[in-house]
Residue, then its C-alpha position, 0 to 999 in steps of 0.5 A: m499499499a503505498r503512503s498517504k499525506q490524508v492518512y497521516a493526516i487521519i491519524g495524526l488527528m487520532v492521537l491528538d483529538e479523543d473526540y475526533r478518535n471516537d467519531f473515526f471509529a464510530d464511523p470510519h469512513a466519515a470522520a476521514n471524510q469530513l477531514v480530508g476529503s474524498l479518499t482513494n480505494d487504497e486510501l479508504a482500505q487503510i482506513m478499514r484497517i486502521a478502524g479494524e473493519s479488515g485484518v483484525t485477529v481479535e474481537k473488534t470491540e478488543y482492538v478499538r478499546q486498544a487502539k484507542d488506548a494506544f492514541g492516548n497513550l501516545y498523547a500522553f506521551l506527547k503532552c509529557p513535560s519530562f520523563p517519565c511520564p506520567d510520574p510513577d506513584p512513589f506509593e505503588a509497591 
């Protein structure tokens, strides 16, 4: 599959915007079109894979939960002022 600036833009916004992330997993095609306009067949196939519509080996709801968590964790990492982030809990055993 070819690389696409449109697909990168969608992934980037999914990292930065939790509301967009939720919209994307609810209706990936509509969310993608709203952000970048029409997509080629190759781009649409990539978007549908990211959404868990194809190529997923676990239950889709579990995949979506894991993907949302991963995007959220990446966002938290990017917003972190210093390593490690978040700071470890000193009372956690």
